[in-house]
C-alpha positions as CSV (number, residue, x, y, z in Angstrom):
1,X,-12.1,54.5,-4.2
2,X,-11.1,57.0,-6.7
3,X,-7.7,56.8,-8.4
4,X,-7.3,59.8,-10.7
5,X,-5.6,59.0,-13.9
6,X,-3.4,61.8,-15.3
7,X,-2.3,61.7,-19.0
8,X,0.7,59.5,-19.5
9,X,4.0,61.2,-20.1
10,X,7.3,59.9,-21.3
11,X,9.7,58.9,-18.5
12,X,13.5,58.9,-19.2
13,X,14.3,55.7,-21.1
14,X,10.7,54.6,-21.2
15,X,8.4,54.2,-24.2
16,X,5.1,56.0,-23.9
17,X,2.4,53.5,-23.0
18,X,-1.2,53.9,-24.0
19,X,-4.2,53.1,-21.9
20,X,-7.0,51.3,-23.7
21,X,-10.6,51.3,-22.7
22,X,-11.4,47.6,-23.4
23,X,-14.8,46.0,-23.2
24,X,-15.3,43.0,-20.9
25,X,-15.3,40.6,-23.8
26,X,-12.0,42.0,-25.0
27,X,-10.5,41.9,-21.5
28,X,-11.1,38.2,-21.3
29,X,-9.0,37.6,-24.5
30,X,-6.3,40.3,-24.0
31,X,-2.7,39.3,-24.0
32,X,-1.0,38.4,-20.7
33,X,-4.3,38.1,-18.8
34,X,-2.8,36.1,-15.9
35,X,-0.1,38.7,-15.4
36,X,-2.7,41.5,-15.6
37,X,-4.9,39.8,-13.0
38,X,-2.0,39.3,-10.7
39,X,-1.0,43.0,-11.1
40,X,-4.6,44.1,-10.7
41,X,-5.0,42.2,-7.4
42,X,-1.7,43.4,-6.0
43,X,-2.7,47.0,-6.8
44,X,-6.1,46.7,-5.3
45,X,-4.7,45.1,-2.1
46,X,-2.2,47.8,-1.7
47,X,-4.8,50.4,-2.4
48,X,-7.2,49.2,0.3
49,X,-4.3,48.7,2.8
50,X,-3.1,52.3,2.2
51,X,-6.6,53.7,2.9
52,X,-6.6,51.8,6.2
53,X,-3.2,53.4,6.9
54,X,-4.7,56.8,6.4
55,X,-7.6,56.1,8.6
56,X,-5.5,54.6,11.4
57,X,-3.2,57.6,11.3
58,X,-6.0,59.6,12.9
59,X,-5.1,62.5,10.6
60,X,-8.0,62.1,8.2
61,X,-9.1,59.7,5.5
62,X,-9.4,59.8,1.7
63,X,-12.4,61.8,0.6
64,X,-14.7,58.9,-0.1
65,X,-13.5,57.2,3.1
66,X,-14.6,60.3,5.1
67,X,-18.1,59.4,4.0
68,X,-17.6,55.6,4.4
69,X,-16.3,55.9,7.9
70,X,-19.1,58.3,9.0
71,X,-21.8,55.9,7.6
72,X,-20.0,52.9,9.1
73,X,-19.9,54.5,12.5
74,X,-23.7,55.3,12.4
75,X,-24.6,51.8,11.2
76,X,-22.2,49.9,13.4
77,X,-20.6,48.4,10.3
78,X,-17.0,48.3,9.1
79,X,-15.6,50.9,6.7
80,X,-14.8,48.2,4.2
81,X,-18.4,46.8,4.2
82,X,-19.8,50.3,3.6
83,X,-17.2,50.9,0.8
84,X,-18.4,47.7,-0.9
85,X,-22.1,48.6,-0.5
86,X,-21.5,52.1,-1.9
87,X,-19.6,50.6,-4.9
88,X,-22.5,48.4,-5.9
89,X,-25.0,51.4,-5.5
90,X,-22.7,53.3,-7.9
91,X,-22.7,50.4,-10.4
92,X,-26.5,50.7,-10.5
93,X,-26.0,54.4,-11.4
94,X,-23.7,53.2,-14.2
95,X,-26.6,51.7,-16.1
96,X,-28.2,54.9,-17.4
97,X,-24.7,56.3,-17.9
98,X,-23.9,53.3,-20.1
99,X,-20.4,52.8,-18.6
100,X,-18.5,49.6,-19.4
101,X,-18.1,47.2,-16.5
102,X,-14.8,45.3,-16.6
103,X,-13.1,42.6,-14.6
104,X,-11.4,45.3,-12.6
105,X,-14.7,47.1,-11.9
106,X,-16.1,44.2,-9.9
107,X,-12.7,43.4,-8.3
108,X,-12.3,47.0,-7.3
109,X,-15.8,47.2,-5.8
110,X,-15.2,44.2,-3.6
111,X,-11.5,43.7,-2.9
112,X,-10.7,47.3,-1.9
113,X,-13.3,47.1,0.8
114,X,-12.0,43.7,2.0
115,X,-8.4,45.1,2.0
116,X,-9.5,48.1,4.0
117,X,-11.0,45.9,6.7
118,X,-8.0,43.6,6.8
119,X,-5.7,46.6,7.0
120,X,-7.6,48.1,9.9
121,X,-7.6,44.7,11.6
122,X,-3.9,44.4,11.7
123,X,-2.7,48.0,11.9
124,X,-2.6,49.7,15.3
125,X,-4.0,53.2,15.8
126,X,-1.2,55.8,15.7
127,X,0.2,56.6,19.1
128,X,1.9,60.0,18.9
129,X,2.2,62.6,16.1
130,X,5.5,61.2,14.6
131,X,3.9,57.8,14.0
132,X,0.7,59.4,12.8
133,X,2.6,61.5,10.2
134,X,4.6,58.5,9.1
135,X,1.4,56.4,8.6
136,X,-0.2,59.3,6.7
137,X,2.7,59.8,4.4
138,X,3.1,56.0,3.9
139,X,-0.6,55.7,3.1
140,X,-0.5,58.5,0.5
141,X,2.6,57.1,-1.3
142,X,1.3,53.5,-1.1
143,X,-2.0,54.6,-2.4
144,X,-0.5,56.4,-5.4
145,X,1.8,53.5,-6.3
146,X,-0.9,50.9,-5.8
147,X,-3.4,52.9,-7.8
148,X,-0.9,53.1,-10.7
149,X,-0.3,49.4,-10.5
150,X,-4.0,48.6,-10.7
151,X,-4.7,51.1,-13.5
152,X,-1.7,49.8,-15.4
153,X,-3.2,46.3,-15.6
154,X,-5.9,47.8,-17.9
155,X,-8.8,45.7,-16.8
156,X,-11.4,48.3,-16.2
157,X,-12.3,51.4,-14.1
158,X,-13.5,51.3,-10.5
159,X,-17.1,52.2,-9.6
160,X,-16.2,55.7,-8.5
161,X,-14.1,56.5,-11.5
162,X,-16.8,55.2,-13.8
163,X,-19.3,57.5,-12.2
164,X,-17.0,60.4,-12.8
165,X,-16.2,59.7,-16.4
166,X,-19.9,58.7,-17.2
167,X,-21.2,62.0,-15.8
168,X,-18.6,63.9,-17.6
169,X,-19.6,62.3,-20.9
170,X,-23.4,62.7,-20.3
171,X,-23.1,66.3,-19.1
172,X,-20.5,67.1,-21.8
173,X,-18.2,68.5,-19.2
174,X,-14.5,68.0,-18.6
175,X,-13.8,65.2,-16.2
176,X,-11.6,67.4,-14.0
177,X,-14.4,69.7,-12.8
178,X,-16.8,66.8,-12.5
179,X,-14.4,65.0,-10.3
180,X,-13.9,68.0,-8.1
181,X,-17.6,68.6,-7.6
182,X,-18.2,64.9,-6.8
183,X,-15.4,64.7,-4.3
184,X,-16.4,67.9,-2.6
185,X,-20.0,66.7,-2.3
186,X,-18.8,63.4,-0.9
187,X,-16.4,65.1,1.4
188,X,-18.9,67.6,2.8
189,X,-21.5,64.9,3.3
190,X,-19.0,62.7,5.2
191,X,-17.8,65.6,7.3
192,X,-21.4,66.6,8.1
193,X,-22.0,63.1,9.3
194,X,-18.9,63.2,11.5
195,X,-16.4,61.5,9.2
196,X,-12.6,61.8,9.8
197,X,-11.7,64.9,7.8
198,X,-8.2,66.1,8.5
199,X,-4.8,67.2,7.2
200,X,-4.4,63.7,5.8
201,X,-7.4,64.3,3.5
202,X,-5.7,67.4,2.1
203,X,-2.3,65.7,1.6
204,X,-4.1,62.8,-0.1
205,X,-5.9,65.1,-2.5
206,X,-2.8,67.0,-3.4
207,X,-0.3,64.2,-3.5
208,X,-2.1,61.3,-5.2
209,X,-2.2,62.6,-8.8
210,X,1.6,63.4,-9.0
211,X,2.5,60.0,-7.6
212,X,0.4,58.2,-10.1
213,X,1.7,60.4,-12.9
214,X,5.3,59.4,-11.9
215,X,4.7,55.7,-11.5
216,X,2.1,54.8,-14.2
217,X,4.4,54.8,-17.2
218,X,6.6,52.2,-15.5
219,X,3.8,49.8,-14.6
220,X,1.4,50.0,-17.5
221,X,1.1,46.7,-19.4
222,X,0.4,47.8,-23.0
223,X,-2.3,46.0,-24.9
224,X,-0.5,44.1,-27.7
225,X,-3.1,41.6,-28.8
226,X,-6.8,41.0,-28.3
227,X,-8.3,37.6,-29.2
228,X,-4.9,36.7,-30.5
229,X,-4.9,39.6,-33.0
230,X,-2.6,42.6,-32.8
231,X,-4.3,45.6,-31.3
232,X,-4.3,48.4,-33.9
233,X,-2.9,51.7,-32.8
234,X,-5.8,53.8,-33.9
235,X,-8.1,56.3,-32.2
236,X,-7.3,58.3,-29.1
237,X,-5.6,56.5,-26.2
238,X,-7.9,56.3,-23.2
239,X,-5.3,58.3,-21.3
240,X,-6.1,61.2,-23.5
241,X,-9.8,60.8,-22.9
242,X,-11.5,61.5,-19.6
243,X,-9.6,59.5,-17.0
244,X,-10.7,56.1,-15.8
245,X,-9.5,52.0,-8.1
């Protein structure tokens, strides 16, 4: 799943937090690692559950899930299983792009798919438009909050985000247009295969970024030390570079 990361901004009464792009070796020695792992897993669980909410609303899925659901229907598989398979295909593509694989990269690739399937197992299909709209709105809000919580743990980009940033770097193009082209391609492919494209897809695309923008400064765990040494505040914060669920 893709969780777009907007530049961090100052919230009232909050100190601006930076997002660091840490290598796997640094992640293993970063400060407050147990707390980061807990926050990461909570975010990924909510992220997958929110995607299930969108799908069960019957009003359309997130762009990547339009493709996942279409492929799952044709293969007789679950949406979560297809999501996991696609994640690992994308990680193979990371190799020539030379993207950094982090703890969160692998966790994202596996646990979001598991959470989608668990969510679809326990959530009923929406009966009636009011419930469908409530599930759609709840899914978008939960997705944005959960995405911010996962990102704020600073343990690595998800497979789809790494594809986006890697292509942006290799092609020397801004990550925004690259993201748009990728998601349109995925969305059109999923729709052509019969995936659940609907108003929920549009609401998700429009609402996710602002929600993450609002929540992220409040849930980011700043990197204070790596390997027991204070992290120097040099270079550009990752939030100011092409964005990294």
